[in-house]
N, C-alpha and C positions, 0 to 999 in steps of 0.2 A: 340327901333323900336317897333312898333305894325303893324302886319300885318292883313288884313282880312283873316279870316278863320285859323287865327295861333293855333296850339295845343302846350299845354305845358306839361312838364314832368321832376319833380325833384327827386333826390334821395342824399341819404349820401353815400359817399365813403371813404373806410378806405385806404386814400393814401393822402399825402399834395397836396396842388393846383399845385406845379412844375411839379411834376409826371402827375398829371391829364392833364396840359397843353402839355406835352411832348407827352403823349400816343396820344391825339386826334389831335396833330399835325404832328404825323410821319405818313403820309398818306399812303405809302408804305406797311406800316404793317396791314392797314385795312382788308386785304382778310385774315388774319391769325386770327382776331376774330369777325369780324363783319361779319355776316352770308348772309346778302343781297349783298354784295361788292363780285363781281367776279374778278375785275380788278381795279387798279388804277395807274395812270400816273401824275406824277407833270410835269407840261407843262412850268410854269414860277416860280421863286423863287423871293423873297424880297432879298435885299443884305444881312439881317440877317440869310438868309437860309431857312426862312419858305415859304412854299408852298403858293403862290399868286394864280396860275391858276392851277386848278386840275381836271383832267377828271377821272370819275367812269364809269364803267362798271357793270351793274346788271343782272342776268340771272332769266327772267321772265318767266316760264313755256316753250314756244316755241319761243320766241325773246329775244334778249339781249338789254336792255335799256342803252342808253348811255347819259351822262349828264355833264356838264362842268361847274364849280363853281368857282366863284372869292372869294376870302378870304380877311379880314381886322381883324387886331388883335390889343390889348391892352394886352400884356403879363404881366404876367401869368393868368389873369383873365376872359379875354372874347376873343371871336372871333366870326364873324359873315361871313355869305356867302350869295351869289345871284347866281342865275344860268346866265349863258352868253351864253350857246349853249346846243343842245343836244335834245334828243326825248320828253323831259318833258317841257310842256309849261313854267312852272315858279317854282322856288325853292328860299326861302328866312328862313334864320335862324339864330339862334345865340346860342352859349354856354356861361353861365357865371358860373365862379368858386368862391365860397365864403369859405374862411377859418373858419372851426369850431374849429379846434384846430390844433397844429402842425403836425397831423398824420390822420385828417378828414375834408373833403370837401364836402360841398353842391354844386351838380352839375344841373344846369337847363338849359335844351334844349327847346327852343321855335321855331318852324318851320310852314311854309305854303307851301302847295305844290298844284300847278294847273297842274292835268296831260294833259290838253289839250282835253279830250273827255268827255261826258257825263256819270257821275256816279251819281245814286240817292243819296240825301242828307245825310241821315241817314247811308247808307253803307260807302260813302267817309269818314263820320267822323269816324265811328267805325275803318275803315281800317287805316286811319292817327293816330287816337290814340293808336291803337295795335302796328304799325310800329315803331313809336316814342318811345313809351316805351320800345319796344324789344331792338332797337337801343341804348338806353341810357343803359339799363340793360346789355347789352352785352359791352358797353364802361366800365361799373362800374367793371365788370368781371376782363377787360384787365387792367385797372388802378392798381386795388387791387393785381393783379399777379404782374405785373412791380415793384409794391412798395414791395412786400414779396421778390422777386428776388433781388433787390437792396438789401434790408437788410439782405437778407441772406448771399450776396457777402460781405458787410462790416463788418458782424459778423466773417465772416471766416478769414478776413484779419487782424482781431483785435487779 
């Protein structure tokens, strides 16, 4: 999927693909690690339990921004989303997870956002790149912490 205005950011994560996929699809925990997200509600799930329709709330200075995304998956290496409702005109994106080893994953996020009001082109691109990079790095920290906690529990039970 290639989208006009799409931004991309990749990083290596010290966690296996399955842990990365589990962290990114546990939407209810986003407010714990994703600084831009204030609230999340999974409105509809697929039969396998993965979120299909998810509502997000972001606090932006004096206004809460609400948007609803519909997700599709190819577990554990791919998920994609598109906006279906909310205050933002359109959002479309995807995460791809490539295993680099048993305990290392390359995560690539691509996303295009149209806010629905005019923002100068250079400013818009800079804001999008900064926000995307920050969100991926916050996800990386959450996935690595989840894997470290899992490894710690495993070593204590051994």
